[in-house]
MDTraj code that builds the backbone (N, CA, C; nanometers):
import mdtraj as md
import numpy as np

residues = "MET VAL VAL GLY LEU ASP GLY SER GLU SER SER ARG GLY ALA LEU GLU TRP ALA LEU ALA LEU ALA ARG GLU PRO GLY VAL GLU VAL THR ALA VAL TYR ALA GLU ARG PRO LEU ALA GLU PHE VAL PRO ARG SER ASP PRO LYS SER TRP CYS GLN VAL ALA VAL GLY SER LEU GLU GLU TRP VAL GLY PRO TYR LEU ASP GLY GLY VAL ALA LEU GLU ARG ILE VAL VAL ASP ASP THR PRO GLY PRO ARG LEU ALA ARG ALA ALA ASP GLU ARG ARG ALA GLY LEU VAL VAL THR GLY SER HIS GLY LEU GLY GLY ILE THR GLY VAL ARG LEU GLY SER THR ALA LEU LYS VAL LEU HIS HIS SER GLY GLN PRO VAL VAL ILE VAL PRO".split()
xyz = np.array([
    [2.9468, 11.2337, 5.5420],
    [2.9533, 11.3005, 5.6684],
    [3.0618, 11.2322, 5.7517],
    [3.1396, 11.3130, 5.8231],
    [3.2443, 11.2626, 5.9120],
    [3.2053, 11.2992, 6.0541],
    [3.2130, 11.2011, 6.1438],
    [3.1812, 11.2254, 6.2847],
    [3.3004, 11.1817, 6.3696],
    [3.3362, 11.2663, 6.4673],
    [3.4475, 11.2362, 6.5560],
    [3.4004, 11.1637, 6.6803],
    [3.4724, 11.0585, 6.7175],
    [3.4378, 10.9799, 6.8363],
    [3.5577, 10.9682, 6.9289],
    [3.5305, 10.9753, 7.0595],
    [3.6351, 10.9503, 7.1584],
    [3.5825, 10.8735, 7.2797],
    [3.4593, 10.8274, 7.2733],
    [3.4027, 10.7516, 7.3840],
    [3.3286, 10.8362, 7.4860],
    [3.3333, 10.9671, 7.4721],
    [3.2646, 11.0550, 7.5671],
    [3.1143, 11.0565, 7.5381],
    [3.0371, 11.1050, 7.6356],
    [2.8927, 11.1200, 7.6154],
    [2.8641, 11.2171, 7.5010],
    [2.9431, 11.3213, 7.4909],
    [2.9245, 11.4198, 7.3858],
    [2.9477, 11.3574, 7.2478],
    [3.0483, 11.2721, 7.2353],
    [3.0728, 11.2091, 7.1052],
    [2.9642, 11.1065, 7.0733],
    [2.9092, 11.0434, 7.1760],
    [2.7976, 10.9507, 7.1535],
    [2.6767, 11.0292, 7.0994],
    [2.6528, 11.1473, 7.1553],
    [2.5452, 11.2324, 7.1046],
    [2.5696, 11.2743, 6.9609],
    [2.6953, 11.3043, 6.9283],
    [2.7300, 11.3415, 6.7909],
    [2.7042, 11.2248, 6.6958],
    [2.7396, 11.1033, 6.7370],
    [2.7165, 10.9852, 6.6539],
    [2.5670, 10.9622, 6.6346],
    [2.4895, 10.9728, 6.7410],
    [2.3448, 10.9545, 6.7299],
    [2.2837, 11.0585, 6.6360],
    [2.3282, 11.1834, 6.6465],
    [2.2776, 11.2903, 6.5608],
    [2.3116, 11.2593, 6.4151],
    [2.4365, 11.2217, 6.3908],
    [2.4809, 11.1925, 6.2540],
    [2.4051, 11.0738, 6.1952],
    [2.3848, 10.9701, 6.2740],
    [2.3168, 10.8518, 6.2224],
    [2.1687, 10.8781, 6.1972],
    [2.1070, 10.9650, 6.2758],
    [1.9679, 11.0026, 6.2496],
    [1.9576, 11.0730, 6.1143],
    [2.0518, 11.1601, 6.0849],
    [2.0539, 11.2292, 5.9563],
    [2.0891, 11.1328, 5.8432],
    [2.1707, 11.0341, 5.8724],
    [2.2187, 10.9407, 5.7699],
    [2.1104, 10.8440, 5.7232],
    [1.9963, 10.8464, 5.7833],
    [1.8872, 10.7595, 5.7379],
    [1.8308, 10.8087, 5.6040],
    [1.8689, 10.9297, 5.5650],
    [1.8286, 10.9821, 5.4346],
    [1.9094, 10.9104, 5.3261],
    [1.8508, 10.8873, 5.2100],
    [1.9224, 10.8168, 5.1029],
    [2.0502, 10.8903, 5.0609],
    [2.1537, 10.8124, 5.0371],
    [2.2779, 10.8660, 4.9842],
    [2.3737, 10.9261, 5.0855],
    [2.3394, 10.9235, 5.2128],
    [2.4270, 10.9807, 5.3150],
    [2.5196, 10.8706, 5.3677],
    [2.6487, 10.8964, 5.3598],
    [2.7484, 10.8022, 5.4113],
    [2.8130, 10.8623, 5.5352],
    [2.8441, 10.7775, 5.6328],
    [2.9030, 10.8244, 5.7580],
    [3.0386, 10.7579, 5.7789],
    [3.1379, 10.8405, 5.8142],
    [3.2696, 10.7915, 5.8515],
    [3.2953, 10.8328, 5.9952],
    [3.3149, 10.7350, 6.0828],
    [3.3471, 10.7615, 6.2230],
    [3.4982, 10.7620, 6.2376],
    [3.5523, 10.8703, 6.2938],
    [3.6969, 10.8857, 6.3064],
    [3.7351, 10.8965, 6.4534],
    [3.8279, 10.8119, 6.4951],
    [3.8878, 10.8232, 6.6275],
    [4.0351, 10.8559, 6.6057],
    [4.0728, 10.9765, 6.6435],
    [4.2115, 11.0204, 6.6273],
    [4.2670, 11.0579, 6.7640],
    [4.3872, 11.0117, 6.7901],
    [4.4542, 11.0439, 6.9166],
    [4.6044, 11.0370, 6.8952],
    [4.6764, 11.1202, 6.9665],
    [4.8228, 11.1152, 6.9676],
    [4.8659, 11.0455, 7.0956],
    [4.8974, 10.9161, 7.0884],
    [4.9434, 10.8489, 7.2106],
    [5.0795, 10.9047, 7.2534],
    [5.1017, 10.9065, 7.3831],
    [5.2283, 10.9602, 7.4338],
    [5.3471, 10.8760, 7.3912],
    [5.3315, 10.7464, 7.3974],
    [5.4416, 10.6567, 7.3588],
    [5.3825, 10.5212, 7.3212],
    [5.4509, 10.4518, 7.2354],
    [5.4080, 10.3188, 7.1935],
    [5.5325, 10.2312, 7.1892],
    [5.5316, 10.1268, 7.2705],
    [5.6497, 10.0420, 7.2823],
    [5.6309, 9.9037, 7.2220],
    [5.5161, 9.8782, 7.1652],
    [5.4897, 9.7485, 7.1027],
    [5.4441, 9.7726, 6.9594],
    [5.4594, 9.6735, 6.8721],
    [5.4149, 9.6908, 6.7333],
    [5.2630, 9.7107, 6.7265],
    [5.2171, 9.7809, 6.6261],
    [5.0734, 9.8064, 6.6099],
    [4.9919, 9.6786, 6.5967],
    [5.0543, 9.5712, 6.5534],
    [4.9825, 9.4448, 6.5396],
    [4.9604, 9.3752, 6.6733],
    [5.0319, 9.4146, 6.7765],
    [5.0170, 9.3549, 6.9097],
    [4.8800, 9.3910, 6.9668],
    [4.8057, 9.2940, 7.0213],
    [4.6734, 9.3223, 7.0771],
    [4.6741, 9.4278, 7.1883],
    [4.7897, 9.4495, 7.2522],
    [4.7983, 9.5493, 7.3591],
    [4.8441, 9.6861, 7.3090],
    [4.8677, 9.6973, 7.1787],
    [4.9138, 9.8255, 7.1235],
    [4.8024, 9.9296, 7.1312],
    [4.8433, 10.0557, 7.1285],
    [4.7456, 10.1645, 7.1286],
    [4.6459, 10.1479, 7.0147],
    [4.6954, 10.1156, 6.8982],
    [4.6115, 10.1057, 6.7787],
    [4.5053, 9.9962, 6.7942],
    [4.5458, 9.8779, 6.8383],
    [4.4507, 9.7670, 6.8518],
    [4.3470, 9.7945, 6.9604],
    [4.3898, 9.8559, 7.0698],
    [4.2959, 9.8928, 7.1761],
    [4.1971, 9.9970, 7.1234],
    [4.2462, 10.0933, 7.0465],
    [4.1603, 10.1972, 6.9901],
    [4.0596, 10.1390, 6.8912],
    [4.1036, 10.0453, 6.8074],
    [4.0125, 9.9809, 6.7130],
    [3.9016, 9.9089, 6.7891],
    [3.9387, 9.8365, 6.8944],
    [3.8390, 9.7679, 6.9761],
    [3.7423, 9.8645, 7.0417],
    [3.7944, 9.9755, 7.0911],
    [3.7088, 10.0763, 7.1540],
    [3.6113, 10.1354, 7.0528],
    [3.6595, 10.1686, 6.9344],
    [3.5724, 10.2257, 6.8317],
    [3.4619, 10.1277, 6.7943],
    [3.4975, 10.0016, 6.7794],
    [3.3964, 9.8994, 6.7476],
    [3.2919, 9.8910, 6.8586],
    [3.3357, 9.9012, 6.9821],
    [3.2436, 9.8981, 7.0968],
    [3.1504, 10.0193, 7.0948],
    [3.2035, 10.1367, 7.0620],
    [3.1227, 10.2587, 7.0607],
    [3.0183, 10.2571, 6.9510],
    [3.0538, 10.2058, 6.8324],
    [2.9590, 10.2083, 6.7209],
    [2.8712, 10.0844, 6.7161],
    [2.9096, 9.9789, 6.7857],
    [2.8363, 9.8525, 6.7826],
    [2.6859, 9.8643, 6.7990],
    [2.6380, 9.9366, 6.9004],
    [2.4925, 9.9454, 6.9194],
    [2.4175, 10.0129, 6.8043],
    [2.4893, 10.0803, 6.7157],
    [2.4244, 10.1556, 6.6086],
    [2.4348, 10.0879, 6.4723],
    [2.4988, 9.9722, 6.4659],
    [2.5241, 9.9098, 6.3361],
    [2.4027, 9.8421, 6.2751],
    [2.2999, 9.8155, 6.3510],
    [2.1846, 9.7449, 6.2958],
    [2.0820, 9.8396, 6.2327],
    [2.1129, 9.9668, 6.2245],
    [2.0186, 10.0640, 6.1701],
    [2.0188, 10.0751, 6.0190],
    [2.0977, 9.9947, 5.9505],
    [2.0990, 9.9976, 5.8052],
    [2.1860, 10.1070, 5.7452],
    [2.2636, 10.1755, 5.8261],
    [2.3508, 10.2820, 5.7761],
    [2.4915, 10.2254, 5.7595],
    [2.5516, 10.2494, 5.6420],
    [2.6903, 10.2091, 5.6207],
    [2.7795, 10.3028, 5.7013],
    [2.8642, 10.2458, 5.7852],
    [2.9459, 10.3251, 5.8759],
    [3.0920, 10.2838, 5.8616],
    [3.1685, 10.3654, 5.7908],
    [3.3123, 10.3418, 5.7787],
    [3.3774, 10.3830, 5.9105],
    [3.4796, 10.3096, 5.9530],
    [3.5467, 10.3400, 6.0787],
    [3.6958, 10.3561, 6.0550],
    [3.7516, 10.4647, 6.1133],
    [3.8933, 10.4951, 6.0965],
    [3.9543, 10.5245, 6.2330],
    [4.0692, 10.4629, 6.2601],
    [4.1492, 10.4930, 6.3793],
    [4.2836, 10.5422, 6.3302],
    [4.3247, 10.6623, 6.3764],
    [4.4508, 10.7185, 6.3326],
    [4.5277, 10.7787, 6.4494],
    [4.6591, 10.7730, 6.4381],
    [4.7503, 10.8364, 6.5325],
    [4.7731, 10.9783, 6.4805],
    [4.6912, 11.0716, 6.5291],
    [4.6967, 11.2079, 6.4772],
    [4.6231, 11.3004, 6.5736],
    [4.6401, 11.4291, 6.5558],
    [4.5706, 11.5288, 6.6360],
    [4.4241, 11.5316, 6.5930],
    [4.3284, 11.5149, 6.6870],
    [4.1888, 11.4944, 6.6497],
    [4.1245, 11.6043, 6.5641],
    [4.1300, 11.7297, 6.6045],
    [4.0593, 11.8346, 6.5312],
    [4.1004, 11.8469, 6.3857],
    [4.2287, 11.8707, 6.3595],
    [4.2721, 11.8802, 6.2196],
    [4.2480, 11.7511, 6.1410],
    [4.2598, 11.6355, 6.2079],
    [4.2403, 11.5079, 6.1378],
    [4.0955, 11.4890, 6.0953],
    [4.0006, 11.5327, 6.1799],
    [3.8594, 11.5246, 6.1404],
    [3.8337, 11.6117, 6.0177],
    [3.8880, 11.7319, 6.0187],
    [3.8715, 11.8212, 5.9046],
    [3.9350, 11.7620, 5.7790],
    [4.0534, 11.7027, 5.7932],
    [4.1220, 11.6418, 5.6785],
    [4.0440, 11.5209, 5.6260],
    [3.9880, 11.4395, 5.7162],
    [3.9076, 11.3241, 5.6739],
    [3.7864, 11.3700, 5.5938],
    [3.7253, 11.4798, 5.6369],
    [3.6108, 11.5338, 5.5629],
    [3.6529, 11.5818, 5.4246],
    [3.7694, 11.6476, 5.4150],
    [3.8208, 11.6916, 5.2849],
    [3.8472, 11.5721, 5.1942],
    [3.9143, 11.4698, 5.2479],
    [3.9509, 11.3511, 5.1692],
    [3.8291, 11.2776, 5.1158],
    [3.7215, 11.2770, 5.1925],
    [3.6004, 11.2048, 5.1531],
    [3.4972, 11.2938, 5.0850],
    [3.5340, 11.4205, 5.0695],
    [3.4405, 11.5193, 5.0132],
    [3.3081, 11.5155, 5.0885],
    [3.3205, 11.5068, 5.2210],
    [3.2026, 11.5029, 5.3072],
    [3.1352, 11.6391, 5.3074],
    [3.0053, 11.6395, 5.3173],
    [2.9318, 11.7643, 5.3199],
    [2.9170, 11.8219, 5.4588],
    [2.9634, 11.7457, 5.5605],
    [2.9392, 11.7878, 5.6976],
    [3.0376, 11.7185, 5.7911],
    [3.0823, 11.7922, 5.8932],
    [3.1636, 11.7355, 6.0005],
    [3.0814, 11.7477, 6.1281],
    [3.0709, 11.6392, 6.2029],
    [2.9934, 11.6388, 6.3265],
    [3.0857, 11.6003, 6.4407],
    [3.0812, 11.6791, 6.5475],
    [3.1619, 11.6499, 6.6652],
    [3.0842, 11.6895, 6.7895],
    [3.1224, 11.6319, 6.9009],
    [3.0630, 11.6720, 7.0272],
    [3.1259, 11.8012, 7.0758],
    [3.0569, 11.8683, 7.1670],
    [3.1090, 11.9962, 7.2173],
    [3.2264, 11.9769, 7.3119],
    [3.2281, 11.8651, 7.3831],
    [3.3357, 11.8355, 7.4785],
    [3.3689, 11.6882, 7.4719],
    [3.4957, 11.6571, 7.4744],
    [3.5374, 11.5179, 7.4752],
    [3.5911, 11.4792, 7.6106],
    [3.6928, 11.3983, 7.6078],
    [3.7525, 11.3475, 7.7308],
    [3.8705, 11.4308, 7.7770],
    [3.8899, 11.5484, 7.7188],
    [4.0061, 11.6319, 7.7467],
    [4.0182, 11.6852, 7.8876],
    [3.9100, 11.6961, 7.9614],
    [3.9208, 11.7356, 8.1007],
    [3.9149, 11.8843, 8.1281],
    [3.9046, 11.9684, 8.0264],
    [3.8919, 12.1118, 8.0512],
    [3.7444, 12.1394, 8.0782],
    [3.7139, 12.1870, 8.1973],
    [3.5756, 12.2130, 8.2319],
    [3.5496, 12.3631, 8.2352],
    [3.4231, 12.3997, 8.2257],
    [3.3849, 12.5394, 8.2364],
    [3.3926, 12.6183, 8.1074],
    [3.4303, 12.5553, 7.9980],
    [3.4336, 12.6247, 7.8692],
    [3.3186, 12.5717, 7.7834],
    [3.2717, 12.6560, 7.6935],
    [3.1573, 12.6161, 7.6113],
    [3.1939, 12.5109, 7.5062],
    [3.3149, 12.5183, 7.4538],
    [3.3600, 12.4214, 7.3547],
    [3.4942, 12.3643, 7.3964],
    [3.5118, 12.2358, 7.3711],
    [3.6403, 12.1736, 7.3966],
    [3.7396, 12.2071, 7.2865],
    [3.8638, 12.1706, 7.3079],
    [3.9691, 12.2063, 7.2127],
    [3.9514, 12.1395, 7.0772],
    [3.9040, 12.0149, 7.0745],
    [3.8848, 11.9474, 6.9460],
    [3.7759, 12.0164, 6.8649],
    [3.6641, 12.0499, 6.9278],
    [3.5560, 12.1179, 6.8562],
    [3.6054, 12.2509, 6.7985],
    [3.6821, 12.3256, 6.8773],
    [3.7366, 12.4526, 6.8271],
    [3.8305, 12.4306, 6.7096],
    [3.9159, 12.3289, 6.7180],
    [4.0090, 12.3021, 6.6086],
    [3.9357, 12.2586, 6.4824],
    [3.8286, 12.1804, 6.4970],
    [3.7498, 12.1412, 6.3798],
    [3.6919, 12.2662, 6.3142],
    [3.6384, 12.3572, 6.3950],
    [3.5838, 12.4818, 6.3400],
    [3.6884, 12.5610, 6.2631],
    [3.8100, 12.5654, 6.3162],
    [3.9161, 12.6433, 6.2529],
    [3.9751, 12.5772, 6.1293],
    [3.9750, 12.4446, 6.1236],
    [4.0423, 12.3736, 6.0145],
    [3.9488, 12.3249, 5.9047],
    [3.8204, 12.3190, 5.9304],
    [3.7286, 12.2570, 5.8349],
    [3.6857, 12.3535, 5.7257],
    [3.6816, 12.3011, 5.6046],
    [3.6254, 12.3766, 5.4926],
    [3.4804, 12.3411, 5.4689],
    [3.4275, 12.2458, 5.5475],
    [3.2894, 12.2026, 5.5356],
    [3.2087, 12.2592, 5.6531],
    [3.0763, 12.2568, 5.6394],
    [2.9934, 12.2938, 5.7533],
    [3.0212, 12.2003, 5.8707],
    [3.0130, 12.2566, 5.9912],
    [3.0399, 12.1801, 6.1128],
    [2.9192, 12.1875, 6.2036],
    [2.8782, 12.0715, 6.2550],
    [2.7723, 12.0640, 6.3553],
    [2.8394, 12.0206, 6.4852],
    [2.8180, 12.0988, 6.5904],
    [2.8710, 12.0645, 6.7215],
    [2.7535, 12.0275, 6.8105],
    [2.7516, 11.9031, 6.8517],
    [2.6417, 11.8500, 6.9316],
    [2.6786, 11.8590, 7.0792],
    [2.5927, 11.9246, 7.1600],
    [2.6250, 11.9362, 7.3043],
    [2.6216, 11.8016, 7.3748],
])
top = md.Topology()
chain = top.add_chain()
for i, resn in enumerate(residues, 1):
    res = top.add_residue(resn, chain, resSeq=i)
    for name in ("N", "CA", "C"):
        top.add_atom(name, md.element.get_by_symbol(name[0]), res)
traj = md.Trajectory(xyz[None], top)
């Protein structure tokens, strides 16, 4: 199972939903944080780089859930979130993609955010959208 994270309340709900399901034997979870930074002026190895900050953020988001006995792979990529979640699911032959209904994008008043819509359009696997 692949779950998309961006630090929003909706993505936290998606992670909680995925981890509850992952308590079943044989279920593996991959948490993916994908973002296209506007610009990067330092090497990725620099602690202030987008990549290192994102890795730290992802670790912070999943930290409270690591003691549940579920193996949780974590991926940070410089990519467009929706298509990247779908591609990660294809690469891992995941049976399910889980995402929140709204992330940090700032578009209000719509039922689904842009990432959730893109996952629906790009995924060949079943998709669960957690409000």
